[in-house]
C-alpha positions as CSV (number, residue, x, y, z in Angstrom):
1,X,158.3,-59.3,128.0
2,X,155.6,-57.0,126.7
3,X,152.0,-57.6,127.8
4,X,150.1,-59.8,125.4
5,X,148.0,-56.9,124.4
6,X,151.0,-55.4,122.5
7,X,150.9,-58.3,120.1
8,X,147.2,-57.6,119.5
9,X,147.9,-54.0,118.4
10,X,147.2,-53.2,114.8
11,X,150.4,-54.0,112.8
12,X,150.9,-50.4,111.7
13,X,150.6,-49.0,115.3
14,X,153.0,-51.7,116.6
15,X,155.5,-50.8,113.9
16,X,155.3,-47.1,114.6
17,X,156.0,-47.8,118.2
18,X,159.0,-50.0,117.5
19,X,160.4,-47.5,115.0
20,X,160.0,-44.5,117.4
21,X,161.6,-46.5,120.3
22,X,164.5,-47.7,118.3
23,X,165.3,-44.2,117.0
24,X,165.1,-42.7,120.5
25,X,167.2,-45.3,122.2
26,X,169.9,-45.3,119.4
27,X,170.1,-41.5,119.3
28,X,170.3,-40.6,123.0
29,X,171.0,-43.9,124.7
30,X,169.0,-45.9,127.2
31,X,169.2,-43.8,130.3
32,X,168.4,-40.4,128.7
33,X,165.7,-41.9,126.4
34,X,162.3,-40.3,127.0
35,X,159.1,-42.5,127.0
36,X,157.2,-39.2,126.5
37,X,159.1,-38.5,123.2
38,X,158.7,-42.1,122.1
39,X,155.0,-42.0,122.8
40,X,154.5,-38.6,121.0
41,X,156.5,-39.8,117.9
42,X,154.5,-43.0,117.7
43,X,151.1,-41.4,118.3
44,X,150.5,-42.9,121.8
45,X,150.1,-41.3,125.2
46,X,152.9,-41.9,127.7
47,X,150.6,-43.6,130.2
48,X,149.4,-45.7,127.3
49,X,152.9,-47.2,126.9
50,X,152.5,-48.8,130.4
51,X,149.4,-50.5,129.0
52,X,151.7,-52.5,126.7
53,X,155.1,-52.6,128.6
54,X,156.2,-53.0,132.2
55,X,158.8,-50.2,131.9
56,X,161.4,-48.6,129.7
57,X,163.7,-51.7,129.9
58,X,160.8,-53.9,128.7
59,X,160.3,-51.6,125.7
60,X,164.0,-51.6,124.9
61,X,164.1,-55.4,125.1
62,X,161.1,-55.7,122.9
63,X,162.8,-53.5,120.2
64,X,165.9,-55.7,120.3
65,X,164.0,-58.9,120.0
66,X,161.7,-57.6,117.3
67,X,164.7,-56.6,115.2
68,X,166.3,-60.0,115.6
69,X,163.1,-61.7,114.6
70,X,163.0,-59.5,111.4
71,X,166.5,-60.3,110.4
72,X,166.8,-63.8,112.0
73,X,168.5,-66.4,109.8
74,X,166.3,-69.1,111.2
75,X,163.4,-67.6,109.3
76,X,165.1,-68.2,105.9
77,X,168.0,-70.5,106.3
78,X,167.9,-74.1,107.7
79,X,171.4,-75.6,107.9
80,X,170.1,-79.2,107.4
81,X,168.5,-78.2,104.1
82,X,171.8,-77.0,102.6
83,X,174.0,-79.0,100.2
84,X,177.7,-78.8,99.6
85,X,177.1,-76.6,96.5
86,X,174.7,-74.1,98.1
87,X,176.2,-73.9,101.6
88,X,178.4,-70.9,101.2
89,X,176.2,-69.1,98.6
90,X,173.2,-69.3,101.0
91,X,175.2,-67.9,103.9
92,X,176.6,-65.1,101.7
93,X,173.1,-64.2,100.6
94,X,171.9,-64.0,104.1
95,X,174.9,-62.0,105.3
96,X,174.2,-59.4,102.6
97,X,170.5,-59.5,103.2
98,X,170.9,-58.4,106.8
99,X,172.6,-55.2,105.6
100,X,170.1,-54.6,102.8
101,X,167.2,-55.1,105.3
102,X,168.7,-52.3,107.4
103,X,168.9,-50.1,104.4
104,X,165.3,-50.6,103.6
105,X,164.1,-50.2,107.2
106,X,166.3,-47.8,109.0
107,X,164.8,-48.7,112.4
108,X,166.5,-52.0,112.1
109,X,169.8,-50.3,111.9
110,X,168.9,-48.2,115.0
111,X,168.1,-51.5,116.8
112,X,171.3,-53.0,115.6
113,X,173.2,-50.2,117.2
114,X,171.5,-51.0,120.5
115,X,172.9,-54.5,120.4
116,X,176.4,-53.2,120.1
117,X,176.0,-50.5,122.7
118,X,173.8,-52.2,125.4
119,X,172.9,-50.4,128.6
120,X,174.0,-51.5,132.1
121,X,170.3,-52.1,133.1
122,X,170.1,-55.9,133.4
123,X,166.5,-56.1,132.3
124,X,167.4,-54.3,129.0
125,X,170.9,-55.8,128.4
126,X,169.5,-59.3,129.0
127,X,167.6,-59.1,125.7
128,X,170.9,-58.4,123.9
129,X,172.6,-61.3,125.6
130,X,169.6,-63.5,124.6
131,X,169.8,-62.5,120.9
132,X,173.6,-63.1,120.7
133,X,173.1,-66.5,122.4
134,X,170.5,-67.4,119.8
135,X,172.8,-66.3,117.0
136,X,175.6,-68.3,118.4
137,X,173.5,-71.5,118.6
138,X,172.5,-71.0,114.9
139,X,176.2,-70.5,114.0
140,X,177.1,-73.7,115.8
141,X,174.5,-75.7,113.9
142,X,175.7,-74.1,110.7
143,X,179.3,-75.0,111.2
144,X,178.5,-78.6,112.1
145,X,176.6,-78.9,108.9
146,X,179.5,-77.5,107.0
147,X,181.9,-79.9,108.6
148,X,179.7,-82.8,107.7
149,X,180.0,-81.8,104.1
150,X,183.7,-81.1,104.2
151,X,183.4,-77.3,103.5
152,X,184.4,-76.2,107.0
153,X,187.7,-77.1,108.7
154,X,187.7,-79.7,111.5
155,X,191.2,-79.1,112.9
156,X,190.1,-76.5,115.4
157,X,187.9,-76.9,118.5
158,X,184.3,-75.9,117.8
159,X,184.3,-73.2,120.4
160,X,187.4,-71.6,118.9
161,X,185.9,-71.7,115.4
162,X,182.8,-69.9,116.7
163,X,184.9,-67.4,118.5
164,X,186.9,-66.7,115.4
165,X,183.9,-66.2,113.2
166,X,181.9,-64.1,115.7
167,X,184.9,-62.0,116.4
168,X,185.3,-61.0,112.8
169,X,181.6,-60.6,112.2
170,X,181.0,-58.6,115.4
171,X,184.0,-56.3,114.7
172,X,182.7,-55.6,111.2
173,X,179.1,-55.1,112.3
174,X,180.2,-52.8,115.1
175,X,182.3,-50.7,112.8
176,X,179.6,-50.5,110.1
177,X,176.9,-49.3,112.4
178,X,179.1,-46.6,113.7
179,X,180.1,-45.4,110.1
180,X,176.8,-46.3,108.3
181,X,175.8,-42.8,107.4
182,X,179.2,-41.8,106.0
183,X,179.9,-44.7,103.6
184,X,176.7,-45.3,101.6
185,X,174.8,-48.4,100.4
186,X,177.2,-49.5,97.7
187,X,180.2,-49.4,100.0
188,X,178.2,-51.2,102.7
189,X,177.5,-54.0,100.2
190,X,181.2,-54.2,99.1
191,X,182.4,-54.3,102.7
192,X,179.8,-57.0,103.5
193,X,181.2,-59.2,100.7
194,X,184.8,-58.6,101.8
195,X,184.0,-59.5,105.4
196,X,182.2,-62.6,104.4
197,X,185.0,-63.7,102.1
198,X,187.4,-63.2,105.0
199,X,185.2,-65.3,107.3
200,X,184.9,-68.1,104.7
201,X,188.7,-68.2,104.1
202,X,189.2,-68.3,107.9
203,X,187.2,-71.5,108.4
204,X,187.7,-73.3,105.1
205,X,189.5,-76.6,104.9
206,X,192.1,-75.0,102.6
207,X,193.1,-72.7,105.5
208,X,194.1,-75.7,107.6
209,X,196.0,-77.2,104.7
210,X,198.0,-74.0,104.2
211,X,199.0,-74.1,107.9
212,X,200.1,-77.7,107.7
């Protein structure tokens, strides 16, 4: 975890540091990443980085966690507040908003790439594991709420349902971050909607009826 003084940095300086670090890590990878280049791009001195972070792994983990906080569904979507009518529209809006957020703030896309190409360094990759575990917990709560309202199938074990959804979503995310620059924002939005429709179809009660 970063030192508490990092949180006390002026917001614009904190943002510059996160942006510079996300770009460096995503462009060259964790091992070749240079704290000197990150510091220079962010307007810090290299020794100054150690005033805020324990080491390079701590900075990497901070970038991943900060990106998750920026895009986290828990900030805008509470499963218990959803009704049968707005359950799927709310999730669809969030799914698209994650992509749109990365279009507005490219450093989020860079951080997103980090999550799908984590380093072997345990202190750095642990943040990625933590973020995915948090997302999985949210998805579990969301599916349970959907089952309560009859909009999510109940004929499959909960862990299998989660594995199916995360498998589709992770595969799509992984593909998109690797092809982002080539396909453009309109195609990204279209693919996001297509992927979401596939996920909804996969876990809908109608899917279980078709298989009966």
